[in-house]
C-alpha positions in Angstrom: -58.5 -14.4 17.2 -57.2 -11.8 15.0 -53.3 -12.6 13.8 -54.0 -16.1 14.9 -56.0 -19.2 13.5 -56.3 -21.0 16.9 -55.0 -24.3 15.5 -51.7 -26.2 15.1 -51.6 -29.2 12.9 -50.3 -32.7 14.2 -49.0 -34.9 11.8 -47.8 -38.4 13.0 -45.7 -39.8 10.4 -46.0 -43.5 11.9 -49.5 -43.9 11.3 -50.2 -41.2 8.5 -52.8 -39.6 11.0 -53.6 -35.8 10.9 -55.4 -33.9 13.7 -55.1 -30.4 14.7 -54.4 -28.8 18.7 -56.6 -25.9 19.6 -54.7 -23.0 20.8 -56.7 -20.8 23.3 -56.7 -17.0 23.7 -55.2 -17.2 27.2 -52.4 -19.3 26.0 -51.5 -16.8 23.4 -51.8 -13.7 25.5 -49.4 -15.4 27.8 -47.2 -16.8 25.4 -47.3 -14.9 22.1 -46.7 -18.1 19.8 -43.6 -19.8 18.4 -41.2 -20.9 21.1 -43.6 -19.9 24.0 -46.5 -22.2 22.9 -44.4 -24.7 21.4 -42.6 -25.1 24.9 -46.0 -25.2 26.7 -47.3 -27.8 24.4 -44.4 -29.9 24.7 -44.4 -29.6 28.3 -48.1 -30.5 28.8 -48.2 -33.3 25.9 -44.9 -35.0 25.2 -42.1 -37.2 27.2 -39.5 -34.8 27.8 -37.5 -38.0 28.6 -37.8 -39.1 25.1 -34.7 -39.8 23.2 -34.1 -37.1 20.8 -33.9 -39.7 17.9 -36.7 -41.3 18.9 -40.5 -41.1 17.2 -41.7 -39.8 20.5 -39.5 -36.6 20.2 -41.8 -34.0 18.6 -40.6 -31.6 15.9 -42.3 -28.4 15.8 -42.5 -25.8 13.0 -44.3 -22.7 14.4 -45.6 -19.1 13.8 -46.3 -16.2 15.8 -48.6 -13.3 15.9 -46.5 -11.2 13.6 -46.2 -13.8 10.9 -48.2 -13.3 7.7 -48.5 -9.4 8.5 -46.6 -6.8 6.5 -44.9 -5.5 9.5 -41.2 -5.3 9.4 -39.0 -8.3 10.6 -42.2 -10.6 10.4 -40.8 -13.1 7.8 -39.3 -15.3 10.6 -40.5 -18.9 12.1 -39.2 -20.8 15.0 -38.4 -24.8 15.1 -38.3 -26.5 18.3 -37.3 -30.3 19.1 -35.2 -32.0 21.7 -31.5 -31.6 20.6 -29.5 -34.5 19.9 -26.3 -32.3 20.4 -27.3 -31.0 24.0 -29.8 -33.4 24.9 -32.1 -30.6 26.1 -34.7 -28.7 24.5 -33.5 -27.3 21.2 -35.2 -24.2 19.3 -34.3 -21.8 16.6 -35.3 -19.5 14.2 -34.9 -18.6 10.5 -35.7 -15.9 8.0 -36.9 -16.0 4.6 -40.4 -16.7 3.3 -41.4 -19.9 5.0 -42.8 -18.5 8.2 -45.4 -16.1 6.6 -46.4 -18.7 4.0 -47.0 -21.4 6.8 -49.4 -18.7 8.4 -50.9 -18.2 5.2 -52.1 -21.8 4.9 -54.4 -21.2 8.0 -52.1 -22.8 10.6 -50.3 -21.3 13.4 -48.0 -24.4 13.3 -47.1 -27.9 12.5 -45.9 -30.6 15.0 -44.4 -33.7 13.5 -44.6 -36.9 15.5 -43.6 -40.6 15.0 -41.3 -41.9 12.2 -41.7 -42.9 8.7 -40.9 -46.3 7.5 -39.2 -44.6 4.3 -38.2 -41.3 3.3 -40.8 -38.8 2.8 -41.7 -35.1 2.7 -44.7 -33.1 4.0 -46.8 -31.2 1.6 -49.1 -28.5 2.9 -51.4 -26.5 0.6 -54.1 -24.6 2.5 -56.1 -27.2 4.5 -54.8 -30.0 2.5 -51.7 -31.7 4.3 -50.0 -34.9 2.5 -47.3 -37.2 3.5 -45.5 -37.8 -0.1 -42.5 -40.0 -1.0 -39.3 -38.8 -0.8 -37.1 -41.8 -1.7 -36.0 -39.8 -5.1 -34.9 -37.0 -2.7 -33.1 -39.0 -0.1 -29.2 -38.4 -0.8 -29.7 -35.0 -2.3 -28.4 -31.4 -1.2 -30.7 -28.9 0.3 -30.3 -26.9 -2.8 -31.5 -30.0 -5.3 -34.2 -30.9 -2.8 -35.5 -27.3 -2.8 -35.4 -27.0 -6.7 -37.0 -30.5 -7.2 -40.0 -29.6 -5.2 -40.3 -26.2 -6.4 -40.4 -27.3 -10.0 -42.9 -30.4 -9.1 -45.4 -27.8 -7.6 -44.4 -24.9 -10.2 -48.3 -24.4 -11.0 -49.7 -21.7 -9.2 -48.1 -19.9 -6.1 -44.5 -20.8 -5.3 -44.1 -23.2 -2.5 -41.9 -22.5 0.4 -39.6 -25.3 1.3 -37.4 -26.5 4.5 -35.2 -29.2 3.8 -32.3 -31.4 5.2 -29.0 -32.5 3.1 -26.9 -35.4 3.8 -26.0 -34.4 7.2 -29.6 -34.4 8.6 -30.1 -37.8 6.9 -27.1 -39.2 8.6 -28.0 -37.7 12.0 -24.9 -35.4 12.4 -25.6 -33.7 15.5 -25.1 -30.4 14.3 -27.1 -30.9 11.2 -29.2 -28.1 10.0 -32.4 -27.0 8.4 -32.3 -25.2 5.2 -34.6 -22.7 3.5 -34.3 -20.8 0.2 -30.7 -22.0 0.0 -29.1 -19.7 2.5 -31.4 -19.4 5.6 -31.0 -22.0 8.1 -32.4 -23.2 11.6 -28.7 -23.9 12.2 -28.4 -24.5 16.1 -29.3 -27.5 18.2 -29.0 -30.4 15.5 -32.6 -29.9 14.7 -31.9 -31.2 11.2 -30.8 -34.4 12.6 -34.1 -34.9 14.5 -35.9 -34.3 11.0 -33.8 -36.9 9.5 -34.5 -39.4 12.2 -38.0 -39.2 11.2 -37.2 -40.0 7.8 -38.5 -36.5 6.8 -36.5 -35.0 4.1 -38.5 -31.8 3.7 -41.7 -29.7 4.6 -43.3 -27.8 1.6 -45.9 -25.1 2.4 -48.1 -22.9 0.0 -51.1 -20.8 1.4 -53.2 -17.9 0.4 -55.2 -17.2 3.6 -54.8 -13.5 4.6 -53.7 -12.8 8.2 -55.9 -9.7 9.5 -54.3 -7.7 12.2 -56.7 -7.2 15.3 -56.6 -3.4 14.8 -55.5 -2.5 11.4 -55.0 1.2 11.4 -52.8 0.7 14.7 -51.0 -1.9 13.1 -50.3 0.0 9.9 -49.2 3.0 11.8 -46.9 0.9 14.0 -45.5 -0.5 10.9 -44.9 3.1 9.3 -43.3 4.2 12.8 -40.8 1.2 12.6 -39.8 1.6 9.2 -39.0 5.4 9.9 -36.9 4.2 12.8 -35.2 1.9 10.8 -34.1 4.5 8.7 -32.0 6.1 11.0 -30.8 3.2 13.3 -27.1 2.5 13.3 -27.7 -1.2 13.4 -30.2 -1.5 10.7 -28.1 0.8 8.5 -24.8 -1.0 9.1 -26.4 -4.7 8.2 -27.9 -3.1 5.2 -24.8 -1.7 3.8 -22.3 -4.5 4.6 -24.4 -7.6 6.2 -23.6 -9.4 9.5 -20.1 -9.2 8.8 -19.7 -5.6 9.5 -19.4 -6.9 12.9 -15.9 -8.5 12.3 -14.0 -5.2 12.2 -15.8 -3.6 15.3 -15.5 -7.2 17.4 -11.6 -7.1 16.5 -11.4 -3.8 17.7 -13.1 -4.5 21.1 -12.0 -8.0 21.7 -15.3 -9.8 20.5 -13.7 -11.9 17.7 -12.7 -15.4 19.1 -9.1 -16.2 17.4 -7.4 -19.5 17.2 -10.0 -21.3 19.2 -10.3 -18.6 21.8 -6.5 -18.7 22.9 -5.4 -15.3 21.1 -6.7 -11.8 21.5 -5.2 -10.1 18.4 -5.3 -11.3 14.6 -3.8 -8.2 12.6 -4.7 -9.6 9.3 -8.3 -10.4 9.7 -10.2 -7.1 8.8 -8.0 -6.8 5.7 -8.6 -10.2 4.3 -11.9 -11.6 5.5 -13.6 -8.5 7.2 -16.7 -6.6 5.6 -14.7 -4.5 3.2 -12.9 -6.8 1.1 -16.1 -8.8 1.2 -18.2 -6.2 0.0 -15.8 -4.7 -2.4 -14.7 -7.9 -4.3 -17.1 -10.4 -3.9 -20.7 -8.9 -3.2 -23.3 -9.2 -6.0 -26.0 -7.8 -4.4 -28.3 -7.7 -1.1 -31.5 -9.2 -0.4 -34.2 -9.5 2.1 -36.2 -11.8 4.2 -40.2 -11.0 3.6 -41.4 -7.5 4.8 -37.9 -6.8 5.9 -36.3 -3.3 4.9 -33.0 -4.2 6.4 -31.9 -6.5 3.6 -28.8 -7.7 5.5 -28.6 -10.8 3.5 -25.4 -11.0 1.0 -25.3 -12.7 -2.2 -21.5 -13.1 -3.7 -19.7 -14.7 -6.6 -16.0 -15.8 -6.9 -15.0 -14.9 -10.5 -11.8 -16.8 -10.7 -9.5 -19.2 -9.2 -10.0 -22.8 -7.7 -12.9 -21.3 -5.5 -15.0 -20.0 -8.4 -18.5 -19.9 -8.0 -21.6 -18.7 -9.7 -23.7 -16.3 -7.4 -24.4 -18.0 -4.0 -25.7 -17.0 -0.6 -22.7 -15.1 1.3 -21.4 -16.5 4.5 -22.5 -14.5 7.5 -20.5 -13.3 10.3 -20.7 -16.3 12.7 -19.3 -18.3 9.5 -16.5 -15.9 8.6 -15.5 -15.8 12.1 -15.8 -20.1 12.6 -14.1 -20.7 9.5 -11.8 -17.7 9.5 -10.3 -16.3 12.8 -11.0 -19.6 15.0 -8.9 -21.6 12.4 -6.4 -18.9 11.4 -7.6 -18.9 8.0 -7.4 -15.4 6.2 -8.8 -16.8 2.7 -12.2 -15.2 2.2 -12.5 -17.2 -1.1 -12.2 -20.5 0.8 -14.6 -19.3 3.8 -17.3 -18.6 0.6 -16.6 -22.0 -0.6 -16.9 -23.5 2.9 -20.1 -21.7 3.4 -21.5 -23.2 0.2 -20.9 -26.6 1.0 -22.0 -26.4 4.5 -25.3 -25.0 3.1 -25.6 -27.8 0.7 -24.6 -30.5 3.1 -26.9 -28.8 5.7 -24.2 -28.3 8.4 -24.5 -25.6 11.2 -21.3 -23.2 10.6 -21.0 -22.5 14.1 -20.8 -25.9 15.6 -19.1 -27.3 12.8 -16.4 -24.7 12.9 -15.8 -24.8 16.4 -15.3 -28.6 16.5 -12.8 -28.2 13.7 -10.8 -25.3 15.8 -10.9 -27.8 18.7 -9.7 -30.8 16.4 -6.8 -28.2 15.3 -6.1 -27.2 18.9 -5.8 -31.1 19.9 -3.5 -31.6 16.8 -1.3 -28.7 17.7 -1.0 -30.0 21.4 -0.2 -33.4 20.0 -3.3 -35.3 21.3 -4.5 -36.4 18.1 -2.1 -37.2 15.0 -2.5 -38.6 11.5 -3.6 -42.1 12.6 -6.9 -40.0 14.3 -7.4 -37.9 11.2 -7.2 -40.4 8.4 -3.8 -38.9 7.0 -4.9 -35.1 7.4 -2.6 -32.5 8.9 -5.0 -30.5 10.9 -2.3 -27.4 11.1 -4.0 -23.8 11.7 -5.0 -22.5 8.7 -5.1 -25.8 6.5 -8.4 -24.8 5.0 -8.0 -27.5 2.4 -8.1 -30.1 5.1 -11.4 -28.6 6.1 -12.7 -28.5 2.7 -11.9 -32.3 2.5 -13.6 -32.9 6.0 -16.8 -31.3 5.4 -18.2 -34.0 3.3 -16.7 -36.7 5.5 -18.6 -34.9 8.5 -22.1 -34.9 6.7 -21.7 -38.5 5.7 -20.1 -39.5 8.7 -16.9 -41.2 7.2 -13.4 -41.6 8.9 -12.5 -38.8 11.1 -15.6 -36.9 9.9 -17.9 -39.5 11.5 -16.3 -38.5 15.1 -16.4 -35.0 14.6 -20.2 -35.5 13.5 -20.7 -35.9 17.3 -19.9 -32.4 17.9 -17.1 -31.0 20.5 -17.9 -32.2 23.6 -18.3 -35.9 22.5 -15.3 -35.7 20.3 -13.5 -34.6 23.5 -14.4 -37.0 25.5 -13.2 -39.8 23.1 -9.6 -38.3 23.2 -9.8 -38.3 27.1 -9.6 -35.5 29.8 -6.9 -33.6 28.5 -8.8 -32.7 25.4 -11.5 -31.4 27.5 -9.4 -28.4 28.4 -9.8 -27.0 24.7 -13.6 -27.2 24.6 -15.8 -23.9 24.1 -19.2 -25.5 24.9 -21.9 -24.7 27.3 -24.5 -27.4 28.2 -23.0 -29.2 24.9 -23.5 -26.3 22.5 -20.4 -24.7 21.1 -20.1 -21.2 21.8 -20.8 -18.7 19.1 -18.1 -16.0 18.0 -19.0 -13.6 20.2 -16.4 -13.0 23.4 -17.6 -12.7 27.0 -14.1 -11.4 28.1 -15.1 -8.7 25.9 -18.4 -8.1 27.4 -18.9 -9.8 30.7 -22.8 -9.6 30.3 -22.4 -12.2 27.7 -20.7 -14.7 30.3 -23.9 -15.0 32.5 -25.8 -14.9 29.4 -23.9 -18.0 27.9 -23.9 -19.8 31.3 -27.7 -19.3 31.7 -28.9 -19.6 28.5 -31.6 -22.5 28.1 -30.2 -24.2 25.0 -26.6 -23.7 25.7 -24.1 -21.0 24.7 -26.0 -18.4 22.5 -26.0 -15.1 21.0 -29.4 -14.5 19.7 -32.1 -15.4 22.1 -31.5 -12.3 23.7 -30.2 -8.8 22.8 -27.2 -9.3 25.1 -24.6 -8.7 21.9 -26.4 -5.4 21.1 -27.2 -4.0 24.8 -23.5 -4.8 26.2 -22.1 -2.9 23.0 -24.2 0.1 24.0 -26.1 -0.3 20.8 -29.5 -0.9 22.8 -29.9 1.9 25.4 -33.4 2.5 26.6 -34.6 3.4 30.2 -38.1 2.6 29.7 -37.0 -1.3 30.0 -34.2 -0.6 32.7 -31.2 -0.2 30.5 -29.1 2.8 31.3 -27.5 5.4 28.9 -24.1 3.8 29.1 -22.5 0.3 30.0 -19.3 -0.5 31.1 -18.5 -3.8 28.4 -15.6 -5.3 30.7 -17.3 -5.3 34.1 -19.3 -7.8 35.8 -21.2 -5.5 38.0 -25.0 -4.9 37.2 -24.4 -7.1 34.3 -26.6 -10.2 35.8 -29.8 -7.6 35.7 -29.1 -6.3 32.4 -28.6 -9.8 31.2 -32.0 -10.7 32.4 -33.7 -7.8 30.5 -31.7 -8.6 27.5 -33.4 -12.2 27.7 -36.6 -11.0 28.8 -36.7 -8.9 25.4 -35.3 -11.6 23.3 -37.4 -14.3 24.3 -40.2 -12.6 22.4 -38.1 -12.8 19.2 -38.6 -16.5 19.0 -42.3 -16.3 20.2 -43.6 -13.1 18.2 -41.7 -14.2 15.8 -39.7 -11.3 14.6 -36.3 -10.5 13.6 -33.8 -9.8 16.4 -32.0 -7.2 14.0 -35.5 -5.3 13.5 -36.0 -5.5 17.3 -32.7 -4.3 18.5 -32.9 -1.3 15.9 -36.1 0.1 17.2 -37.6 1.7 20.5 -39.2 -0.9 22.7 -42.1 1.1 22.6 -42.5 0.8 18.6 -42.2 -3.1 18.9 -45.0 -3.2 21.6 -47.2 -1.0 19.3 -46.8 -3.5 16.4 -47.8 -6.5 19.1 -50.7 -4.2 20.3 -52.2 -3.7 16.6 -51.6 -7.2 15.6 -52.9 -9.2 18.5 -55.4 -6.6 19.9 -54.1 -7.5 23.6 -53.8 -4.2 25.7 -50.1 -5.0 26.5 -47.7 -2.4 28.0 -44.1 -2.6 28.6 -44.1 -4.2 32.2 -46.6 -7.0 30.9 -44.5 -7.3 27.5 -41.2 -8.0 29.6 -43.2 -10.5 31.9 -44.0 -12.4 29.1 -40.3 -12.6 28.3 -39.8 -13.6 32.1 -42.7 -16.2 31.6 -40.9 -17.7 28.5 -37.4 -17.9 29.9 -38.8 -19.5 33.2 -40.6 -22.0 31.1 -37.5 -23.1 29.0 -35.5 -23.2 32.0 -37.8 -25.4 34.0 -37.9 -27.9 30.7 -34.4 -28.1 30.7 -34.2 -28.8 34.5 -36.6 -31.9 34.0 -34.3 -33.0 31.5 -31.3 -32.9 33.9 -30.0 -29.3 33.8 -28.8 -27.9 37.3 -26.6 -25.2 38.8 -23.6 -27.3 38.0 -24.1 -26.8 34.3 -24.4 -22.9 34.5 -20.8 -22.4 34.1 -18.4 -21.3 31.3 -15.2 -23.2 30.1 -11.8 -22.0 30.9 -11.4 -20.9 27.3 -14.1 -18.2 27.6 -13.3 -17.0 31.2 -9.5 -16.9 31.0 -8.3 -13.4 29.5 -5.6 -13.6 26.7 -2.3 -12.2 27.2 -2.9 -9.0 24.5 -5.7 -7.5 22.8 -8.3 -5.0 23.8 -9.7 -7.8 26.4 -6.2 -8.9 28.0 -6.7 -9.0 31.6 -10.3 -8.8 31.4 -11.6 -11.2 34.1 -15.1 -12.4 34.2 -16.6 -12.9 37.5 -19.0 -15.4 37.0 -19.6 -16.2 40.3 -20.7 -12.7 41.2 -23.1 -12.4 38.2 -24.4 -15.9 38.7 -25.2 -15.3 42.5 -27.2 -11.8 41.2 -28.8 -13.8 38.4 -30.3 -16.7 40.5 -31.8 -14.1 42.8 -33.5 -12.2 39.9 -34.8 -15.3 38.4 -35.7 -16.7 41.7 -33.6 -19.9 41.1 -32.7 -22.3 44.2 -29.4 -23.4 45.0 -29.6 -26.3 42.4 -30.6 -23.8 39.7 -34.4 -24.7 39.5 -37.2 -22.0 39.6 -39.2 -22.1 42.6 -42.7 -23.2 42.5 -43.8 -20.1 43.8 -41.7 -18.0 40.8 -43.8 -20.3 38.5 -47.2 -20.0 39.8 -46.4 -16.1 40.0 -45.7 -16.3 36.4 -49.0 -18.3 35.6 -47.0 -21.4 34.9 -48.8 -23.8 37.1 -48.4 -27.1 35.2 -44.7 -26.4 35.4 -44.7 -25.9 38.9 -46.4 -29.0 39.5 -43.8 -31.0 37.2 -40.9 -29.3 39.2 -42.6 -30.0 42.4 -43.2 -33.7 41.7 -39.4 -34.2 40.8 
């Protein structure tokens, strides 16, 4: 098949056996690749009840049909496994160069099973797959691990590496998988799954060329997309100032959470930790993932003072918000230091920052004290305490060991009163985008298959009036602080976004171009004669598959909710008095998705989408 190799490697770390799964044309047309195909394989071949830390929980590194081409935004890849943080199917994608390199080995993905008896890493070079001794790497940071592997395999083409740090080794429930120092599969704790397998890293190198099915059509589609990106507001904003460009805009609209979601205003934030001071004081250069014209990544340096650094990957918006406004910290140099530590230790900055914000809330409300924190005073803005806690979290030492369990488990430890300050949905800490500013985000958070999420759909851009395309059912203007029609628009945002993890493409490229242009890239690469309705139906199919898997893992209607922190409007700010009507949106959403009163997709809906094996498993339960 053009743009597909038709095979996924399976590596069993317990036995050392390597074999391959065939991927048929019907499956790739229906589910594209990435999280789509990975989730179908998980449903059909694995025990959905297996504990996230058990050898039976597969860890999947997956590519899609666009990876390995030179199409804009095609430099990403997807990782899937059952999450130790949420207990349900977890997935995320990452930029850089690992995804294309994986595709150039002649594989559409790698599924890692079992558990090694001692630390190992996986080395993939073309058709050669080896399990190598990683005892010398165990205990090292992600940066050290990547550097040592690239030095070891320095002869020939540069190897691309994914690795875990001490957080993954110690099974911190929100441990991340790192690539290229600053790119991460951050959410869902997939780094902890990697560590549970005694797997330190995956290194890949390949030279096999990926041929699009229709080379001329694919080339024309790529050129069209590049022209659209030159004129796109989202793309140009990201190119100029990176993802932190969203902070000032978010403060204006009420999108930025402040003081663990309790305030509506932070007058100091834009001038201290916003994109302007970030760019003027600390930016050294921008950089890009493979084949990306946007180049939203930032590289920064703090030239003097106690947080002095050489050039390091700069913090993204989510990190700035979660260690800035969420903690009432206005020291951007400290945020840069926090980001560097989290990157090296392998910590998801969203869940980590949110868990620390919860701890500060519990401190302020006298639910915890110095006896709980090991003597640290977790007052708002105490970033020095945060910096002291990060290594403790990664190594599960002292109070850090409790934080390493994530917000929900920590709150349960301190009793029911602590639960009032949580910001989790289905066990996943909410990202730094506020549904009280954009009501549609409320239903997206509540219904997201992996828990509160801002990047598995196009909701942030759609409800900000930055993705308005009538051809896919989006009107010319959307009222942000309204719950009416939000469920319908949210489903469209999901149907489009589900493809980013399957195609696999950068969501920033996807939201910056016309749906027809994305479709043209897909048609040129795969050769399938998709039209817009079928493209949207692929998204519905993937969403339903993901939902069905989480249903089989215990998710039902009672979990489709938002915590009070995300529902009750603040006393002041752009979203004061903005009351999210979750009940209205959920009722409409259930009807759109064909969910029953328990929140399960009907067998008829599954069969209409070609998900026959899912329909059978749901019926059997």
